[in-house]
C-alpha positions as a printed Julia matrix, in Angstrom:
227×3 Matrix{Float64}:
 -18.06   -9.45   22.05
 -15.47   -7.4    23.95
 -13.65   -5.04   21.61
 -10.32   -3.47   22.6
 -10.19   -5.71   25.65
  -6.66   -4.45   26.43
  -8.23   -1.13   27.5
  -9.96   -2.72   30.51
  -8.76   -1.44   33.85
  -7.07   -3.96   36.15
 -10.17   -3.9    38.38
 -12.44   -4.72   35.44
 -10.04   -7.46   34.36
 -10.49   -9.11   37.75
 -14.28   -9.02   37.37
 -14.11  -10.44   33.85
 -11.76  -13.22   34.98
 -14.14  -14.16   37.79
 -17.06  -14.31   35.36
 -15.11  -16.51   32.93
 -14.15  -18.88   35.73
 -17.56  -19.51   37.29
 -19.88  -18.09   34.56
 -21.97  -16.18   37.09
 -22.69  -12.51   37.58
 -24.85  -10.08   39.56
 -27.1    -7.43   38.13
 -26.19   -4.01   39.52
 -28.07   -3.46   42.8
 -29.09   -7.1    43.15
 -27.79   -9.82   45.46
 -29.21  -12.57   43.26
 -26.57  -14.52   41.38
 -27.31  -15.27   37.72
 -25.82  -18.12   35.74
 -24.73  -17.34   32.18
 -24.22  -19.72   29.27
 -22.42  -17.65   26.65
 -19.42  -17.58   24.37
 -17.09  -14.66   24.97
 -15.16  -13.23   22.02
 -12.52  -10.62   22.74
 -10.62   -8.5    20.21
  -7.47   -6.45   20.6
  -5.17   -4.35   18.42
  -2.36   -5.03   20.88
  -0.17   -8.07   21.45
  -1.82   -9.36   24.62
   0.95  -11.88   25.31
   3.46   -9.02   25.34
   1.2    -6.89   27.55
   0.81   -9.84   29.92
   4.6   -10.18   30.09
   4.82   -6.45   30.83
   2.22   -6.84   33.62
  -0.14   -4.32   32.01
  -2.66   -7.09   31.3
  -3.44   -9.96   33.66
  -1.66  -13.12   32.55
  -4.37  -15.41   33.95
  -7.05  -13.47   32.05
  -4.99  -13.66   28.87
  -4.84  -17.47   29.07
  -8.57  -17.62   29.78
  -9.32  -15.56   26.65
  -6.75  -17.31   24.46
  -8.57  -20.65   24.3
  -9.01  -20.19   20.54
  -6.88  -17.47   18.95
  -7.44  -16.0    15.51
  -4.97  -13.52   14.05
  -6.55  -11.22   11.45
  -4.06   -9.4     9.19
  -4.5    -5.63    8.79
  -6.58   -4.45    5.85
  -3.5    -3.27    3.92
  -2.4    -6.92    3.75
  -5.78   -8.05    2.42
  -5.99   -6.07   -0.82
  -8.62   -8.34   -2.36
 -10.96   -7.54    0.55
 -10.88   -3.77   -0.06
 -13.06   -3.65   -3.24
 -15.55   -6.11   -1.72
 -15.85   -4.17    1.53
 -15.99   -0.8    -0.25
 -18.91   -1.93   -2.43
 -20.64   -3.5     0.58
 -20.45   -0.27    2.59
 -21.53    1.72   -0.48
 -24.7    -0.35   -0.84
 -25.36   -0.16    2.9
 -25.1     3.64    3.06
 -26.98    4.06   -0.21
 -29.98    2.39    1.4
 -29.54    4.42    4.58
 -29.34    7.78    2.76
 -31.91    7.07    0.06
 -29.49    6.86   -2.85
 -29.0     4.22   -5.5
 -26.91    3.36   -8.56
 -23.57    4.66   -7.23
 -20.4     2.81   -8.09
 -16.63    3.14   -7.82
 -14.55    3.65  -10.95
 -11.62    1.3   -11.54
  -9.18    4.13  -10.73
 -10.98    4.88   -7.45
 -10.73    1.22   -6.42
  -7.02    1.29   -7.25
  -6.61    4.39   -5.09
  -8.38    2.69   -2.18
  -6.1    -0.34   -2.57
  -3.0     1.9    -2.64
  -3.83    3.39    0.78
  -2.33    1.84    3.96
  -5.58    1.98    6.05
  -4.13    2.48    9.54
  -7.71    2.48   10.85
  -8.49   -0.81    9.07
 -12.09   -1.68    8.15
 -13.65    1.04   10.33
 -11.68    3.71    8.5
 -12.77    2.29    5.13
 -16.41    2.33    6.25
 -16.13    5.96    7.39
 -14.5     6.97    4.11
 -17.27    5.37    2.05
 -19.93    7.09    4.14
 -18.14   10.44    3.8
 -17.95   10.09    0.02
 -21.62    9.17   -0.28
 -22.79   12.05    1.94
 -20.62   14.75    0.35
 -20.84   13.69   -3.3
 -23.83   13.58   -5.63
 -22.0    11.75   -8.43
 -23.08    8.36   -9.73
 -19.55    7.21  -10.53
 -17.08    7.81   -7.71
 -13.72    8.88   -9.15
 -10.33    9.41   -7.51
 -11.01   13.15   -7.1
 -14.09   12.34   -4.97
 -11.99   10.48   -2.39
 -10.66   12.24    0.73
  -7.24   13.84    0.3
  -5.42   11.18    2.34
  -6.62    8.44   -0.03
  -5.78   10.5    -3.13
  -2.2    11.36   -2.13
  -0.79    7.83   -2.06
  -2.39    6.93   -5.38
  -1.15   10.12   -7.05
   2.39    9.52   -5.74
   2.35    6.01   -7.16
   0.99    7.29  -10.48
   3.72    9.94  -10.67
   6.37    7.33   -9.95
   4.99    5.13  -12.71
   5.01    8.05  -15.17
   8.56    9.01  -14.26
   9.85    5.45  -14.6
   8.11    5.06  -17.97
   9.54    8.38  -19.16
  13.05    7.37  -18.07
  12.76    4.08  -19.96
  11.7     5.86  -23.17
  14.58    8.33  -22.89
  17.06    5.51  -22.26
  15.87    3.59  -25.32
  16.15    6.71  -27.47
  19.66    7.53  -26.25
  20.89    3.97  -26.82
  19.47    3.81  -30.35
  20.68    7.32  -31.25
  24.25    6.72  -30.02
  24.44    3.28  -31.65
  23.46    4.77  -35.0
  26.03    7.57  -34.7
  28.75    5.06  -33.89
  27.76    3.01  -36.91
  27.69    6.0   -39.28
  31.01    7.39  -38.05
  32.63    3.96  -37.71
  33.16    4.36  -33.98
  34.95    7.72  -34.18
  33.89    9.28  -30.87
  35.07   12.75  -31.8
  32.96   12.8   -34.96
  29.97   11.29  -33.13
  30.18   13.93  -30.39
  30.4    16.68  -32.99
  27.36   15.35  -34.84
  25.4    15.13  -31.57
  26.61   18.61  -30.56
  27.93   17.26  -27.27
  31.31   17.41  -25.64
  33.48   14.42  -26.41
  33.84   13.49  -22.73
  30.07   13.63  -22.14
  29.46   11.52  -25.23
  32.02    9.01  -23.98
  30.14    8.71  -20.67
  26.96    7.84  -22.6
  28.82    5.14  -24.51
  30.01    3.62  -21.22
  26.57    4.0   -19.66
  24.94    1.89  -22.36
  27.98   -0.39  -22.76
  28.29    0.26  -26.47
  31.34   -0.71  -28.51
  33.52    1.91  -30.16
  36.64    1.98  -32.25
  39.76    4.05  -31.82
  39.7     7.59  -33.13
  43.04    7.04  -34.8
  42.68    5.39  -38.15
  45.32    2.77  -38.78
  47.27    3.32  -42.03
  48.31    0.38  -44.08
  51.56    0.73  -45.97
  52.08   -1.3   -49.06
  55.45   -1.74  -50.67
  55.84    0.05  -53.93
  55.75   -2.16  -56.92
  58.5    -1.96  -59.52
């Protein structure tokens, strides 16, 4: 398994290409050729086809390695994998550090899922190990996570609170203004006075919520005098 194969120097790329072509190699300091029968798996965080086009990676080596190509999405695009991997690493490091019974709270799992994970699975593994080493708690909460994992979750929580608050205020304003318009039969001046708001500001609220109003001027009906 060759990880970060794009980091190979051009000289090393030539040696790897030669090995892939004839499947032979020499032990350092020996003139005896050894035949190998192995599968070679290479991984890269870079677009090797682009690097080959840019001449920073050998094109012939790229085609040798690209016999079977698997594209693995970044961890942030595999949200369902995050809880599974987090619990797996937790159990692994529990056994390594002589701990047991630890678990993530639902909020902590949500915080882990809200993080972008630029370092992918390795970063998640390091975070779990850090939490387990530095914390003695049985239940891992959001406040036990490193700051970088807390910040995104807290920002999302604040946004949710603010949007919920705005919705409640909007519902109250709509209901309050509708009732004033009903009581005062659509007379905006009287409604504004009752609400202790300027008439123009009250009018903007009516337009904002698309409420119906009547004219301030009451129409007078004149009836002919009888007899």
